[in-house]
Structure formats: C-alpha cells, structure tokens
C-alpha positions in Angstrom: 0.0 -0.4 -0.1 1.1 3.0 -0.6 0.0 6.4 1.3 0.3 9.5 0.1 -0.1 12.6 3.3 -0.4 16.3 1.2 -0.8 19.5 4.3 -1.9 22.4 2.5 -1.8 25.9 3.8 -5.1 27.8 3.4 -5.9 31.4 3.7 -9.4 31.9 5.2 -10.4 34.2 2.4 -9.6 31.0 0.1 -11.2 28.0 1.9 -14.6 27.7 0.1 -12.7 27.8 -3.0 -10.1 24.9 -1.7 -13.4 22.7 -0.5 -14.9 23.3 -3.9 -11.8 22.4 -5.3 -10.9 19.4 -3.2 -14.6 18.2 -4.3 -13.3 17.7 -8.0 -10.8 14.9 -6.6 -13.8 12.8 -7.0 -12.5 12.0 -10.0 -10.1 9.4 -8.6 -12.3 6.7 -7.8 -12.0 5.2 -11.9 -8.6 6.0 -11.4 -6.6 2.3 -11.0 -5.0 1.3 -8.0 -6.6 3.6 -6.6 -8.3 2.8 -3.2 -9.9 6.3 -1.3 -8.5 9.5 -0.2 -10.6 11.2 3.0 -9.3 14.4 4.1 -10.4 18.3 6.1 -9.5 20.9 8.1 -7.3 22.0 11.7 -7.5 25.7 11.6 -5.5 27.4 8.1 -4.1 23.9 6.8 -5.9 21.5 5.3 -5.3 17.7 5.5 -6.1 14.4 2.6 -4.5 11.5 3.2 -4.8 8.7 0.0 -4.3 5.5 -0.2 -3.3 4.0 -3.6 -3.1 -0.5 -3.9 1.0 0.3 -5.0 3.9 2.4 -6.2 3.0 1.6 -10.0 -0.9 2.5 -9.9 0.7 5.9 -8.2 3.0 6.3 -10.9 1.1 5.9 -13.9 -1.6 8.2 -11.9 1.0 11.4 -11.3 2.4 10.7 -14.9 -1.3 10.3 -16.8 -4.0 11.5 -15.3 -3.0 14.4 -11.8 -2.1 17.3 -14.2 -5.3 17.1 -15.8 -8.1 16.5 -12.4 -5.6 19.6 -11.1 -5.5 22.0 -13.3 -9.7 21.6 -14.0 -10.0 21.8 -10.5 -8.6 24.8 -10.4 -6.9 24.4 -6.9 -3.9 25.8 -7.5 -4.3 28.9 -6.5 -6.7 28.2 -3.5 -3.7 27.2 -1.1 -0.8 29.3 0.0 2.2 26.4 0.4 1.7 22.6 0.3 3.7 19.9 1.6 3.6 16.5 0.3 5.3 12.8 1.6 4.9 8.8 0.5 4.9 6.4 2.4 5.1 2.2 1.9 3.0 0.8 4.2 0.3 -1.0 5.2 -2.7 1.6 6.0 -6.6 1.0 5.7 -9.6 3.7 5.8 -10.6 3.3 9.3 -6.8 3.8 9.8 -6.6 6.7 8.1 -9.9 8.2 9.5 -8.4 7.8 13.2 -5.0 9.1 12.6 -6.5 12.3 11.3 -9.4 12.6 14.1 -6.2 11.8 16.2 -4.5 15.0 14.8 -7.2 16.8 15.5 -8.3 17.4 12.1 -12.1 17.7 11.4 -13.5 15.5 8.5 -14.8 17.3 5.2 -16.7 13.4 4.2 -17.6 15.8 0.8 -14.2 15.1 0.1 -14.2 11.3 0.6 -13.4 9.4 -2.8 -13.6 5.7 -2.9 -12.2 3.8 -5.7 -14.8 1.6 -8.6 -14.0 -1.7 -7.2 -12.7 -1.4 -4.2 -14.3 -2.9 -0.8 -14.6 -0.5 1.9 -17.6 0.8 3.3 -17.6 4.5 3.2 
C-alpha cells in the first residue's frame, strides 16, 4: 500500500474555493489502483490522505492523470503552500480516519473518495 499525505496551508479567504476544488478530486474513483482518499481541516491547514494499491498505480496516476484533474479544479490558486509525503506501509481506510482525528483534524465527508473496485465502506 502506498500512502500519500498532503498538507496545504489555506488563507481564510480561500477556504471555500479550496473546498470546492477538493470535491473535484472525486474523479479519482475511476483511476486504476486508487483505493480511497479522506481529508479535512485543522485551523488554516487542509490535510488529505490518499491510499493507493502500489507504487506503479500511483506513478501512472501522477504521469498520466494528476495534472488534468489538478488544472481542471483550479486548485493551484487556492492554497499558499503544500507539503507532500509518500509512505509505503499498510494502512486501511479506518486507520486513515483515526490518524486524522487523532491529530484534531475535522473530517470533511465531501472530500472522501472511494475507488470504483474497492470494497471499503465509507
């Protein structure tokens, strides 16, 4: 399992725009190898965890699909800074939710995306 952790600093005036752009990432559901994504807010930071079946699926997404979703959402104009980390370890959807909640992050359910062929319950 590959875990992508994204943290964006968002100005208060851009929070609604970031939120709307984040919903556009629902397109991830059709990407082969995508498992799920969940995220939420803690003060002025948006935190997102995405789970991928493996590095190859994630690499294909980054090479062939990511930029189109990113540019279509116009999300690049909604945050001040971004931090991305990649981990290769076991984590399931429930553990991802717990990890965010333990950090005091308020989950935004509209940002939750499940891969089409995944048997997780949201």
